[in-house]
C-alpha positions in Angstrom: 0.0 0.4 -0.1 1.2 3.1 -0.8 1.4 6.0 1.7 2.4 9.8 1.6 6.2 10.2 1.7 8.7 11.2 4.9 11.0 14.3 3.9 13.0 15.3 6.6 14.4 18.9 6.7 17.8 19.0 8.6 19.9 21.6 8.7 22.6 23.8 10.2 22.0 27.5 10.3 24.0 30.5 12.5 22.8 33.7 11.2 19.1 32.6 10.8 19.4 32.7 7.0 19.5 29.2 6.9 16.6 28.5 9.0 14.5 30.2 6.2 15.2 28.3 3.3 14.8 25.0 5.7 11.1 27.0 6.7 10.4 27.5 3.1 11.7 23.7 1.9 9.7 22.3 4.7 6.4 24.1 3.6 6.8 22.6 -0.2 6.8 19.6 0.9 4.1 20.1 3.2 2.5 21.6 0.0 3.1 17.5 -2.0 1.4 16.1 0.5 4.0 15.0 2.2 5.4 14.0 6.2 7.7 16.6 7.4 10.0 17.2 10.2 12.3 20.6 10.8 15.2 19.7 12.1 18.2 21.6 13.1 21.5 20.1 14.0 23.6 21.8 17.1 26.2 24.0 16.8 27.1 28.1 17.1 23.9 29.8 16.9 23.8 33.2 18.0 21.5 35.1 20.1 18.6 37.0 19.0 15.7 38.0 16.9 14.9 34.9 14.2 18.2 32.4 15.5 16.4 32.4 18.8 13.5 31.1 16.9 15.5 28.7 15.0 17.0 27.4 18.7 12.8 25.9 19.3 13.3 23.9 16.4 14.5 20.0 17.3 17.6 18.9 17.1 18.1 15.3 13.9 18.6 12.1 14.9 19.1 9.0 13.4 16.1 7.8 14.0 14.7 10.8 11.9 16.9 9.6 9.0 15.3 5.9 9.3 12.1 7.7 8.7 12.5 9.5 6.0 12.4 8.7 2.2 14.0 12.6 1.6 16.2 14.2 2.8 16.7 18.4 2.9 19.9 19.1 4.2 21.1 22.2 4.3 24.2 24.9 5.3 26.0 27.6 5.2 29.3 27.8 2.6 32.1 27.5 4.7 35.2 28.4 2.9 33.9 26.4 0.0 32.4 23.5 1.9 30.3 22.0 3.9 30.1 23.0 7.8 31.4 21.6 10.3 28.2 21.2 12.7 26.3 19.3 9.7 29.3 17.5 8.7 30.0 16.2 11.8 26.2 14.8 11.7 26.8 13.2 8.8 30.1 11.3 9.8 27.8 10.6 12.5 25.3 8.7 10.4 28.4 5.8 9.9 26.1 3.2 11.7 23.1 3.6 9.8 25.5 3.0 6.5 27.3 0.1 7.6 23.9 -1.4 7.6 22.0 -0.6 4.8 20.1 1.8 6.7 20.3 5.2 4.8 20.3 3.6 0.7 18.1 4.9 -1.9 17.0 8.2 0.3 16.2 11.0 -2.3 18.6 13.5 -1.0 19.0 17.7 -2.6 20.6 20.3 -0.2 20.2 24.1 0.3 22.9 26.6 0.9 24.2 30.3 1.2 27.0 32.2 0.8 28.7 36.1 1.4 28.8 37.0 -2.1 27.5 34.6 -5.2 30.4 32.9 -5.9 31.9 32.5 -2.1 31.0 28.1 -2.2 27.8 28.4 -3.5 28.2 25.3 -5.9 31.3 23.6 -4.7 29.8 24.0 -0.9 26.1 21.6 -3.0 28.6 19.6 -4.8 30.7 18.9 -1.3 26.8 17.5 0.2 26.5 14.8 -2.4 30.0 13.6 -2.5 28.7 12.2 1.0 25.6 11.6 -0.1 27.1 9.1 -2.8 28.7 7.3 0.1 25.3 6.5 1.4 23.7 5.2 -1.8 21.4 7.8 -1.8 19.7 9.3 -5.1 20.4 12.5 -5.6 18.0 15.0 -7.1 19.0 18.1 -8.4 17.3 21.7 -8.4 17.3 21.6 -12.6 16.2 24.3 -14.8 12.7 24.2 -15.8 10.6 25.6 -13.1 11.2 29.6 -13.5 11.2 30.3 -9.4 14.7 28.3 -9.9 16.5 30.4 -12.6 15.3 33.7 -10.8 17.4 33.3 -8.6 20.8 32.9 -10.4 20.3 29.6 -11.8 22.2 27.2 -9.2 21.4 23.2 -10.8 22.6 21.7 -7.8 20.7 23.1 -5.7 19.5 26.1 -3.9 21.6 28.9 -2.8 21.3 32.3 -1.2 22.6 35.9 -0.2 24.4 35.1 4.0 21.9 37.9 6.0 23.8 38.7 9.2 19.8 39.3 10.5 19.2 35.7 8.8 16.0 37.9 6.1 16.0 36.0 2.6 13.8 37.6 -0.5 11.3 35.8 -1.3 12.2 34.6 -4.3 14.6 32.9 -2.7 12.1 31.7 -0.1 10.4 30.6 -3.3 13.3 29.0 -5.0 13.6 26.9 -1.7 9.4 26.1 -1.7 9.9 24.4 -5.6 13.2 22.3 -4.1 10.7 21.1 -1.1 8.5 20.2 -3.6 10.4 18.5 -6.4 12.4 16.2 -3.3 9.0 15.1 -2.1 7.7 14.1 -6.2 10.3 11.8 -5.7 10.6 10.7 -2.3 6.5 9.9 -2.5 7.9 7.2 -6.3 10.9 5.6 -3.3 8.3 5.6 -0.4 6.6 2.6 0.4 6.6 -1.0 1.2 10.7 -2.3 0.9 12.2 1.4 1.5 14.9 1.7 4.2 12.8 3.5 6.3 10.2 0.9 6.6 12.7 -1.1 8.4 13.4 -3.2 5.1 16.3 -2.5 2.4 16.2 -0.9 -0.1 14.6 -1.8 -3.5 18.4 -2.0 -4.9 19.6 -4.7 -2.7 19.5 -7.9 -3.8 17.9 -9.3 -0.8 15.2 -6.8 -0.7 14.3 -6.8 -4.9 12.1 -9.8 -5.3 9.1 -9.5 -6.1 8.9 -5.8 -6.5 10.6 -4.9 -9.4 8.2 -5.9 -11.9 7.5 -2.2 -14.1 3.9 -0.5 -13.7 1.1 -0.7 -16.2 2.9 -0.5 -19.7 5.7 -0.8 -21.4 8.7 -2.1 -19.0 11.4 0.7 -18.1 14.1 2.2 -20.9 17.3 2.4 -19.7 20.6 3.5 -22.8 24.2 2.4 -22.1 26.3 4.6 -23.9 30.1 4.6 -23.8 33.0 6.0 -25.6 34.4 2.7 -26.6 38.1 3.7 -27.3 39.1 1.0 -24.8 38.0 -2.8 -24.9 37.4 -2.7 -21.1 34.7 0.0 -21.2 32.7 -1.3 -23.6 33.5 -4.2 -21.6 31.7 -2.6 -18.6 28.8 -1.1 -20.4 28.0 -4.9 -21.7 27.4 -6.0 -18.2 25.8 -2.4 -17.5 23.4 -3.8 -19.8 23.4 -6.8 -18.6 21.9 -6.1 -15.2 19.3 -3.8 -16.5 17.8 -6.3 -18.8 17.7 -9.1 -15.7 16.2 -6.5 -13.4 13.5 -6.1 -16.7 14.7 -2.9 -18.5 14.9 -2.8 -22.4 17.8 -1.7 -23.5 19.9 -0.2 -26.0 23.5 -0.1 -25.5 25.5 2.3 -27.6 28.5 3.6 -29.2 29.9 7.3 -29.1 32.8 8.2 -31.8 34.3 5.4 -33.8 33.5 2.0 -33.2 36.6 0.7 -31.6 35.4 -1.9 -29.6 31.6 -1.2 -30.0 30.6 -4.2 -31.7 29.3 -3.4 -34.7 26.7 -1.4 -33.5 25.3 1.6 -35.0 26.7 5.1 -33.3 24.8 6.6 -29.8 22.5 9.9 -31.2 20.4 12.1 -28.9 17.0 10.4 -29.5 18.1 7.5 -27.9 18.7 10.0 -24.9 15.6 10.7 -25.3 13.5 7.8 -25.6 15.7 6.4 -22.1 14.1 7.1 -18.6 17.2 6.2 -17.7 21.5 6.4 -19.1 24.4 5.1 -18.2 27.1 7.1 -19.0 30.7 5.2 -19.6 34.0 6.2 -21.1 37.5 6.3 -20.0 38.9 9.2 -17.5 41.5 11.8 -18.6 43.0 14.7 -17.0 40.6 14.0 -14.1 37.4 14.0 -16.4 35.5 11.8 -19.0 36.4 11.9 -22.7 35.9 14.9 -25.0 33.7 11.9 -27.4 31.8 11.8 -24.5 31.4 15.1 -23.2 30.8 16.0 -26.5 27.7 13.8 -27.4 26.8 15.4 -24.0 26.9 18.8 -25.3 25.2 17.0 -28.2 22.1 16.7 -26.0 21.9 20.5 -24.8 18.5 20.4 -27.3 16.9 18.3 -25.3 17.9 20.0 -22.4 16.9 23.5 -23.2 13.3 21.8 -23.7 12.8 20.1 -20.1 12.9 16.7 -21.8 15.4 14.8 -19.4 14.2 16.1 -16.1 13.6 13.5 -13.5 15.2 10.9 -15.5 18.1 9.0 -13.8 21.8 8.7 -14.8 24.0 7.0 -13.6 28.2 6.5 -14.9 31.0 4.9 -15.2 34.9 4.9 -16.2 38.5 3.0 -16.6 41.7 4.7 -16.2 45.1 4.0 -16.5 46.0 3.7 -13.9 44.0 3.4 -10.0 43.7 6.9 -9.0 44.6 8.8 -12.2 40.2 10.2 -12.4 38.9 6.9 -11.6 36.9 8.8 -9.0 37.2 12.3 -10.5 36.2 11.7 -13.4 32.0 10.1 -12.4 32.3 12.9 -10.0 32.5 15.7 -13.0 30.4 13.3 -15.1 27.6 14.0 -12.2 28.3 17.7 -12.4 27.1 17.9 -16.0 24.6 15.4 -15.0 22.5 18.3 -12.4 22.7 20.7 -15.3 20.2 18.2 -17.1 18.1 18.1 -13.8 18.4 14.5 -13.8 18.4 11.8 -10.2 22.0 10.8 -9.6 21.6 7.1 -8.9 25.5 5.5 -7.8 26.1 2.2 -6.9 26.7 3.4 -3.7 27.3 0.9 -1.0 24.5 -0.5 -1.6 25.6 -4.8 -2.6 29.4 -6.3 -1.6 29.5 -6.7 -4.7 30.5 -2.6 -4.9 33.4 -3.8 -1.8 34.7 -6.8 -3.3 35.5 -4.6 -7.3 37.3 -1.9 -5.3 34.4 0.1 -2.6 34.0 3.1 -5.4 30.7 4.7 -4.2 30.7 6.8 -7.2 30.0 4.0 -10.0 32.3 0.7 -11.4 35.6 1.7 -12.3 38.3 -0.7 -13.9 41.5 0.2 -14.4 43.3 -0.9 -17.4 47.3 -1.6 -14.7 45.6 -4.8 -13.5 44.2 -6.4 -16.6 43.1 -5.1 -20.6 40.3 -6.8 -19.4 37.9 -5.8 -15.7 38.4 -8.7 -13.1 34.4 -11.2 -13.2 34.6 -8.9 -9.3 33.9 -5.6 -11.3 31.7 -7.0 -13.7 29.7 -8.7 -11.4 29.6 -5.1 -9.5 28.8 -3.6 -13.2 25.9 -5.8 -14.1 24.5 -5.1 -9.7 24.7 -1.1 -11.1 22.6 -1.9 -13.4 19.7 -3.5 -12.6 19.9 -1.1 -9.7 19.3 1.7 -11.9 16.8 -0.7 -13.2 15.2 -1.2 -10.3 15.8 2.4 -9.1 14.2 3.5 -12.7 11.2 1.5 -12.4 10.0 3.4 -8.9 10.7 7.1 -10.4 9.1 6.7 -14.4 7.5 9.5 -15.8 8.3 11.4 -13.0 8.2 15.0 -13.8 8.6 18.6 -12.7 5.9 20.7 -14.4 6.1 23.6 -11.9 5.9 24.4 -8.0 1.8 23.9 -7.2 0.5 27.7 -5.6 1.4 28.0 -2.4 0.2 31.1 0.3 0.8 32.4 3.1 3.7 32.2 5.3 6.5 29.5 4.9 6.1 27.5 8.1 5.1 23.8 6.9 1.7 22.9 8.6 3.2 19.4 8.5 6.6 20.0 10.0 7.4 18.1 13.9 
């Protein structure tokens, strides 16, 4: 039986700016039908005015994370990174992480800084790096809602100017509301029996997936596995990911970009394949810390789809090959996901949601293979890639059809009627 999604808005605020944004995000999630808990982490909150109000907000606990289907995390930016009180709270979740209790949460972020380019983007991206380790599903702001565009078009989340008195303008409050509503719609797709918040393993876990992988009425989910196969290992990984998606019931297109040196004679991928798909797995060799220029050129060719909003709400994951173990195995995937945020997709990393990920090297961002250990991936790496493809397909089955036509009309004070 379906139920209303549970959304936890967890934040640290020193002056009150992030507090105001968090309240607005909670209001947006509540307007979307979610049960909301507005929660803070303890730290050096300054007294007076709005800061006294934020002290009355309950303190977040690990139980709140178990309860939640979706999480909005808020932090001021300090030196381009997460404020230490929120980072300490995230670090304290190690026991939950070890037992797999944090997988498949839908997560997004809000932040503030004194200057427009004082770390608002880098702080949100740093926040998501921790969330990939959780195995969370990362939902960025995208660009299809004008509320995000008018405040600076930050595709990674909502960011606002920091004010000593905690005052936030209506435009930024509206953007935070829209982000809360957007998250509640994604969390609603992941809510229900089998979600970690109900005390069970997530839908991507092999011991919990049986009986819940069937697609909704109508066609199966569509997965496009697209890679630059200039190395045999890249195509081999792509084939394993495609196999995992097919085993999970998806319809799959396995396609190369660039000269089909190791692509099995397949036709070239086109933007039409991206439009056709409900989700995509992109792979390439890593080069100077990012994915190969050939794959980047293909992503650029998909700009008309991004601009028209046709990619918003779809799902994506990534995989890479490298010449050496630490020559881009992580950074190239993070750079790829930075681009995916601009598409407005839900990023589906493997995290540590299956033992095969750890056996294959423990890359929570995506499966990677290094040629230093052989031209072709090991059996352990292929098993992990097969799992990653299946996880993408199973998650897509739940998220499919997720669209963000814009926020509902919200009126009155920025308070969540459902906030605890």
